[in-house]
C-alpha positions in Angstrom: 0.0 0.0 0.0 1.7 3.1 -1.2 0.4 6.7 -0.9 1.9 9.3 -3.1 -1.0 11.8 -3.0 0.9 14.8 -1.6 4.4 16.2 -1.3 5.5 15.6 2.3 5.5 18.8 4.2 7.1 18.8 7.6 5.9 21.4 10.2 7.6 24.7 10.0 11.0 24.7 11.8 11.9 21.0 11.6 13.5 18.9 8.9 11.7 16.2 6.9 11.6 13.0 9.0 11.3 9.5 7.4 10.7 6.4 9.4 12.2 3.1 8.3 10.4 0.3 10.0 9.1 -3.2 9.6 9.5 -6.7 11.1 12.8 -8.3 12.1 14.9 -9.3 9.2 13.4 -6.8 6.9 16.7 -5.1 6.1 15.8 -1.6 7.2 19.1 -1.0 9.0 21.2 -2.1 6.1 19.0 0.0 3.8 19.5 3.1 6.0 23.2 2.8 5.7 23.0 2.3 2.0 20.6 5.2 1.6 23.0 7.5 3.5 25.9 6.4 1.2 23.9 6.9 -1.9 22.2 10.2 -1.1 25.1 11.7 0.9 24.9 14.7 3.0 21.3 15.4 2.3 20.4 12.9 5.0 21.4 11.9 8.5 20.5 8.6 10.2 18.8 8.5 13.6 20.0 5.1 14.9 17.7 2.5 16.5 17.3 3.3 20.2 16.7 -0.3 21.2 20.0 -1.5 19.7 21.8 1.3 21.5 20.2 0.4 24.8 20.7 -3.3 24.5 24.3 -3.1 23.3 25.0 -0.9 26.3 23.9 -3.6 28.7 20.3 -2.6 29.2 18.4 -5.7 30.3 16.1 -7.5 27.9 13.5 -9.3 29.9 10.3 -11.3 29.1 8.6 -10.5 32.4 5.6 -8.3 31.7 6.3 -5.4 34.0 10.0 -5.4 32.9 8.9 -5.4 29.2 6.8 -2.2 29.9 9.8 -0.6 31.5 12.0 -1.5 28.5 9.6 -0.1 26.0 9.2 3.2 28.0 13.0 3.6 27.9 13.2 2.9 24.2 10.4 5.4 23.5 12.1 8.2 25.5 15.5 7.5 23.9 14.0 7.4 20.4 12.3 10.7 20.8 15.4 12.3 22.3 17.6 11.0 19.5 15.3 12.4 16.9 15.1 15.7 18.6 18.9 15.9 18.9 19.6 15.1 15.3 16.9 17.5 14.2 18.7 20.2 16.2 22.2 19.3 15.0 21.2 18.9 11.3 18.2 21.2 10.7 18.9 21.3 6.9 19.0 17.5 6.4 16.5 14.8 6.0 16.3 12.5 9.1 16.3 8.8 8.3 14.9 7.2 11.5 15.8 3.6 12.1 12.4 2.8 13.7 10.1 5.3 15.3 8.2 5.9 18.5 5.0 4.0 17.3 7.1 0.7 17.0 6.8 0.1 20.7 3.1 -0.5 20.3 3.8 -3.9 18.6 5.9 -5.0 21.6 3.7 -3.7 24.4 2.1 -6.6 26.3 -1.3 -4.8 26.7 -1.9 -3.7 23.1 -1.3 -0.6 21.0 -3.9 1.7 22.6 -2.6 1.0 26.1 0.9 1.6 24.8 0.2 5.1 23.5 -1.7 5.9 26.7 1.1 4.7 28.9 3.5 7.0 26.9 1.2 10.0 27.5 0.3 10.2 23.9 -1.9 8.7 21.2 -1.4 6.9 17.8 -2.2 10.0 15.7 0.3 12.2 17.5 3.1 9.7 17.2 2.5 8.9 13.6 2.5 12.6 12.8 6.1 12.9 14.0 7.0 11.3 10.7 6.4 12.7 7.3 7.0 9.5 5.3 7.1 5.8 6.3 9.0 3.0 4.5 7.9 -0.4 5.8 10.4 -3.1 5.1 8.5 -6.5 5.2 10.3 -9.2 7.0 12.0 -12.0 5.0 10.1 -14.5 7.1 7.0 -14.0 5.0 8.8 -15.8 2.3 9.7 -18.7 4.6 13.3 -17.7 4.5 15.6 -17.8 7.5 17.0 -14.4 8.3 20.3 -13.7 9.9 20.6 -9.9 10.2 23.6 -8.0 11.3 21.9 -7.0 14.5 22.7 -9.6 17.2 20.3 -8.0 19.5 17.4 -9.2 17.4 16.6 -12.7 18.7 13.1 -13.4 17.3 12.2 -16.7 15.7 10.6 -16.9 12.3 7.1 -17.1 13.8 7.8 -14.2 16.1 9.1 -12.1 13.3 6.0 -12.8 11.3 3.7 -11.8 14.2 5.7 -8.6 14.9 5.7 -7.7 11.2 1.9 -8.0 11.2 1.5 -5.9 14.4 3.9 -3.2 13.2 2.1 -2.9 9.9 -1.2 -2.5 11.7 0.4 0.3 13.8 1.9 2.2 10.8 -0.5 1.6 8.0 -2.8 4.5 8.9 0.0 6.9 8.1 -1.0 9.0 5.1 2.3 8.4 3.3 2.9 4.8 4.1 5.0 2.9 1.5 5.4 -0.9 1.7 8.7 -2.3 0.5 7.6 -6.0 0.1 9.7 -9.0 0.6 11.7 -10.2 -2.4 14.0 -13.3 -2.6 16.6 -10.9 -4.0 17.6 -8.4 -1.2 19.2 -6.2 -3.8 15.9 -5.8 -5.7 14.1 -5.1 -2.4 16.6 -2.4 -1.5 16.4 -0.9 -5.0 12.6 -0.5 -4.5 13.2 1.3 -1.2 16.0 3.4 -2.5 13.7 4.6 -5.4 11.0 5.6 -3.1 13.4 7.5 -0.8 15.2 9.3 -3.7 11.8 10.4 -5.0 10.8 11.7 -1.5 14.1 13.6 -1.0 14.0 15.0 -4.5 10.6 16.6 -3.9 11.8 18.4 -0.7 15.3 19.6 -1.8 14.1 23.0 -2.6 12.8 23.7 0.9 15.7 22.0 2.8 18.9 23.1 1.1 
């Protein structure tokens, strides 16, 4: 489901913000790095907050109260990282490796409860992003995935379930672009890069 109806227009005073999301094994982190290399200094990456936390020793627990605490921390770090990068690079497009709505797919009590617990709502958090590229997990093709992120430990069935929940969370965004699974990762990334280049090209006049 792709929506190209309008040119993305970020609120006055902040750069264009693009969310790269999707289920585990979708290739979004690899894509983000490739996009940055291809498009150059027009963009800056906002790294995935969960990976930053887990790689720094933040506990990853399955106990329900602990899961809530983990997602609250990820939410706050994600928002802060985006705000920091927006302040440091006001004239660049922000490529966000995941976004604040992602936590809804991991929240043990459902999406609505997640946004309420964060003191927000789905519409407000989706509106933080001007464009969404959703990278479908390779698990939909029955393929085993071994991403470069060792902090992603989901099984194939868990990846499929997360992909479905994440898509439900993000698909209401007015500029949602699905980058579907493809047996060829190169072809998949090419689709995503084409979308991203088109988006960046339409906004160069107002951000350079």
